[in-house]
N, C-alpha and C positions, 0 to 999 in steps of 0.2 A: 487602792491606795488612792485617798484625796487629798488634796494641798497643791502647794506650789509644784511641789515635785512630780506630784501624780499629773497634773496637766502640762507639764516640762515633757513628760511621757508620752503623753497622749500627742501632745505638739509634733514630737521628734517620729512618733508613729505614720503621722502626716505626712511629715516631711520625706521619710525613707519611701512612701509608698506611692506618693507625685513622682519623684527621681524614679522610680522603675516602671511606673506610666509612660513618663517622658521617654523612657528608654525604650520602651515597647514599640511607642508612638514614633522615633526616630528610625527604628528598625524597619517597622512598616513602608514609611516612604524609601528609606533605601534599598527596600526591595518591590515597589510599585511594578516595576518591568521586569522583575527575573519570573521567569517561565516557571508555573507548577508551584510559588510559592502562594502559601494559604495565609492571610491575615490574621495576626494575632490580639487577641483581647485581654487586657487585665480584668481578672477577677479579685474584686475587693471585697473582703467582711469584716463585720464589726468584731474588733476583739472579745475576748469573754470578759465579763464585767466582773467586779470585785463586791462582793456583800458584805457588807458591815452594817450586822445589827438591822433594823430592817430598811434600811440604804443601799441601791444599787450603784456602783459607780463603773462607768464606762472605761475601757482601759485603750480608746483610739481605734484603730484601723490596722488589717493585715491584709498583704498580699497573698492569695491564697493558692494562684497561681497563673499561671501565662497562655490561656485559651487559642490553639490554633483553632478557625472556623471553616470547618469541611464536612461537607454529607456526603457518609461512606457510601449511599444507594446512588445518589449523582454520579460519584465516581466511578461505580458498576457499569452504569449505562454510559459513560464517557469515553469507557474501557471496548464495550462492546461496539457504540456506534464508530471509534476509531479501527477498528479491526475490519467494520464493514467499508469502511471509507477507504481506508488501505489497498483494500483488496480489489475496490470498484476502479481506483484511481490506476493499478498497477496495470489489471485487464485492460485497460481503457487504453494505457498508454502503449500495451504492446501490440492490441488490434487497430490502432490508429499506425502502427509502421507495418501491418500485414496491409492495411489496406492501401498503402501506399505503391505496393508491389504491382496489387491489379488494374490501378486507375480505373476505368469505367470499360462498358462494356465495345464501346468505340474505341480503344484505345490497347494498347500492346498486344494479346495475344488474338484479343478479340477484331483487333485492327488487321493483325496478320492471317487471321485465317479470311475475312472478307477480302484482302487483295488477293489471296492463292489462287482463291475462286474466281475474282477477277482475270487474273491472267491468263486463266484456264477460256474464260469468254473471247477475250483479246485475241488466244491464239486461234480460236476457231476459224476465223475467214480465209486464215492463210497458214495451215497445221505444218506446211513443212518449212517456215521462216524458223531461221535456226534463232536470232536477235529473239524473238517470241517466244522460243522454246524456253531459251536462257530466262527468259524473263519469271517463266512457270518456276525452273530451279530456284532461282532467287529466292522467289517469294517462300520457296519451299523451305530453303534454307533458313530464311530470317524469322518461320515460323517458326522451325525446330530452337533453334537459337535460343528463341523468347521463351518458350517453354522449359529450357535448359536452364535459363537464368533464374528463371521465378523458383521454379523448384529449387535449383540451388541458394537462394535467398532462403527461402522457407525455411529450408535445415541450418543454414547459419543462422538466424535469429533463434530459431530453437535452441542451437548449440550455444548461442550467447543468454537465451534463457537459465539453460540449464547451468551457465556459471553462475548467474545470477541466485540462482536456488543455494548452490555451495556456499555463496558470501551470506545468503540470509540465515543459513543454518549457525554460521559461526557468530554471525551478531549476536542470535539469540542465544546462544551458549555464552557469550560475553556480558550479555545482560543478566542472564540467569544468575550468573557467578557473582554481581556483583550484586544484585537484590537479595541472594543469599548471607553475603557479607554486612548488608546495611542488615538485616534481618536480625543478626545476632549483633549489632550494635544496641539498634533499639533493646533487645535484649537485658543487654548488660545496664543500660540505662532505667531499665523499669525495673529489675531487681535492685539496682543501688537507689531506688526513690527518686529519679530524677524526672525531668520532662526531657521526651523523644521529640518532640513537634516537628522539629528541623527537620530529622529524618524521617520522619514520618512522612516530610515533603517530597526528598529525595528518592524516597522507597515508590511514592506516589508515579513522582515519576517517568522514574525508570520501568513501571508495569505500564505506563503508559506509552513509551518506547516499545517495550516489549508486546502490548497488544499491538502495533503498527507491522509488526513482522508476523504474529502469527495468532491465533486464536487462544486466548486465554483465559480460566476463572479463576479468582480469587477466594480462597477457603480459608477461614480463621479457624486457628489448631491453639492450642495450649502452647505452643511451643511459638507462635507468632502467626504465621500463615502462611500457606502453599498455594503453589499454581500449579493448573491443571492445564492442557489443552483440550478441545472439546469429547475427546473419545479418552478422556480419564489419564491420557499419560502426564505421569509427574516430572515437572520441569524444576521446580524448587520446596521444598520442604524444611522450614525455620532455616537454620544456619546451613543448609545441604543444598546443592544443587544437581542437577542430573543431565548431562550435555547428552543434545542430539545428535545422532552422526550422520554422513551421507556414502550411500557405495553405490556404485555403478549398478544398474541391472540387466538383464537380458533384452532390455528393448531398448540398449544404449545410452539412457538418461539416469542422471544420480537419482537415486531413493532415498528416503530421509527416513532415518530407524532412529527409535527409541529402545537402545540395548538390542537384542534382535528381532525387535517385531518391525516388521515396515508400516508406519504409518500415513504416508505419500497423501495415499486416498483418502484419509478421514481429515486432513487440514481443510479447514471450512472458512476461514478468516486470515485476516493481514496480509502484508506484499506475497509473502511465500504462498499460501493459495490461489493468490491472484496468477504468477509465475505460473504456478502448475497446471492450473485451467487452463493456459493458452496454448502452454507447451504438452500438454498431454490431451488435450481436445481440440481445441479450435486450429491448431497449428496440423494433426494428423486427419482432422476432416478436410481441409484443404486440400491439402498433399493428396488425398488419395482421389478427389473431387477431380484434382486435375489430371493424376495421370491414368485415370477412365477416361476422360476427353482424349488425352494426348494415343491412348492405345488404341481407343474406336475410332479416332478419325486415321492413325495410320493405318490400320488394319481395313478399315475401308477403301482407302485411296489404294492398298495394295492391290488391294481385290480386282478394284475397277481398274488400275493400269492393268494386270495379266489378263484380264479380257478381249484388250486390243493389242495392235503389231505395231512396232517401232519403225523408224525411216529404214532402217536395217531390214526390213522384212523379218524383223523376230518378234515371238509373245513377248507381251510386257513383262519386264520385271520388276521387283519391289522398289517402288518411289519412295522409301522410307524403312529404315534399318525394323526388321519385325520386334514390335516390343515383348519385354521378358513377360511368362508367364504367370497370367494372373494381372498384369500390367501392373504390378508394384516396380515403384523406378521408373516409368514409362516416361516420365515427363524430364527427368532429370536425364536418362539416357537416348531421349528421341534424336537420331540423325539421318540426313537425308544419303540413299542409299547409291544414286548416282550422279556423275557430276557430268556426262555426256548429254548434250540436249536432244539427240537424235533418239536417246530411249525412251522419251516419253513416247506411249503406245495411245498415239492419237487416234490411228485407223483403225477403222473397224473392219475392212476387207483388204485390206496389204498396199491397196493403191496409195500413191504418194499425198494426192489431194482428199485423201478420204481424213472428215474429222468424227467420225461415228461415233467414239469413242471416246470424244472430247462431251460428249452427254453423260455418259456413264461416270465420269471422273467429277461432272460438275453437279450430277445428281447428289452425290456424298454430302454436299453442300446440306441437303434437306432430307436425309436419311437418317433416322431415331439410331441414337448410339445405346448401348446398355441400360442406362438410365432414361429412355422413353424421347428423350429430347435432341435435337437437332446440335450439332457441332454450336451454333452461334450460338443458341437457347441455352446449351447447357454452360457456356462461359458464362452467359449473362446471368446465369443462377447462382455462378460462385461468388460472381461480383457484387450480384445483390445479398448473397449469405453474409460475407463480410461488412458491406456496409449497411447491412439490417442489423448484426449484432453490436457492430459499434457504434451504432446510435442507439440502440437499448441500452446498451453499458452504459453510454454519457447521460444518458438520461437518468438511471438510476444511480448515480454517480453524483449528478447535483441534488436529486432528492436527499441523498444520505449526507452530501454536505451539509443541506440547509438543517435536517436533523441534529448532525454535532455541531452547525454553528448555535444552533438554539440551546443546545445544552452547554455550550461553554460559555453562552451568556449567561444563561442559570447559576454556571460556577462562578462568574465571575460577581455575579451580586451576594453571592454569599461569602468567596474567599477571595477576591479581587480585592485589593487598595484602592480605594476613594481618598485620593491628594484633598477633594474638599472638607469628609468627613473628618481626615487625618487634623486638619489645618484647625476645625474645631474643636476638637481632642486635646492638640496644642495649647489652644489659650484656655479652656478648662483645667487641664493638670497646671499647666503655669498659674493658673490664679489661683488653684490651691495649695501648690505649692508657696506662693505670695503669702497667702494668708495663714499657713500655718509657719512659714519664717516671724510675720506679726507676734502670732503670739509667743512664741520661743524668748522674740525679742522684750514682748511686755513682761514676761514671767522672769525674766533674766534682770530688767529692772525693777523689780517687785521685790525679787530674790536681794539686788544690793541694797535695796532699801530696808529691807529686813536684818541685812549684816551690819548695815551701817547705823540702827537706829540705837540712838544716845550717845553718838559721837560726838562730839563739840559743846554738851552740853557742861554746865556749870557744876563744879565738884563741892 
């Protein structure tokens, strides 16, 4: 269509497109700080021309769609990096708590072991001195108490982690239900021919939150998307979600179930895997080493004390209560077996001034335990292990954080809102709107002239 009305129609299409472009820019600016928002870009195309004879007339501009700028491959990489970062951060936090319970080789249990053997050395010159003998019992009691405290702290932390596992599974179920609901809404909009960009941003944000909890893979399907764990357990399929559950296992901790399948050991990402790693690997390993140390030390000291004779002339009794069979729980149950300082078997021949058996008791300090190490070296190994694990995890977490930050920066360059760019677009769209408005004014003036043509002329 040519002529003034055709020109007016073209100008109106420009006004409409410019209005929608201005609205898109305003929405970008409003959401500049909204987490997970993908900036939008108006896509305009030339209207279909009208052909008259050998001439082709343009019909203006059409806003084809509002396009959200996002990179699907980058989003997958961000999910994977988020899973790894969350697992490492969770494991590091728990390891740091464990580290505070052991201090160093020269504090805590390590210091107690040294203090006990030092008290034996102080008793040697005057083996019948009851005050010095009481110092030995006090040192032994402090050693047992620190073993008890440390072992109980390990179990308390394990119980707290167990609660975190249950809470994490509940959070996973909440997110998967929300994602399934958003999937359905996206499907409904697509079926109606409408743009679901805003809901896709919501979906992406929810998936990222889910990735921070559990390892998850996004699988495109005809029904939208499906979410599965690394071992193939389906969490979401289209508009349907599948809840995980927890159940107390024979080992005394909560296991994660998908239906009737135990998937605890196959979770390899997210904070849930970090909790399970520390709960099922780190803490049992430390507790086992601590039990081995407590059982070996108590057994060797009991054996050495039994070789001597106490102040009453009797064969030495157990210095500590015998540890449980196999040593399991020895650290938590370690207790001193005697309260009378006269029962310390310092004598080797029954005479009051004899200190011959104190050498046997002191020799326990350098006697190898079941792991081939002396008591002090054994405790030092425990301290080194937790320190080394914490240091390695911290280094891995820092490296992972750098990767995640780089990916987030890449996403920001693609999907993030640049206020400078939006300001420039605003001026461009405003100028286009003003120009189109001038065309409308010009056509209006010409139409007015055409309508009034001849009015007022002489009859």
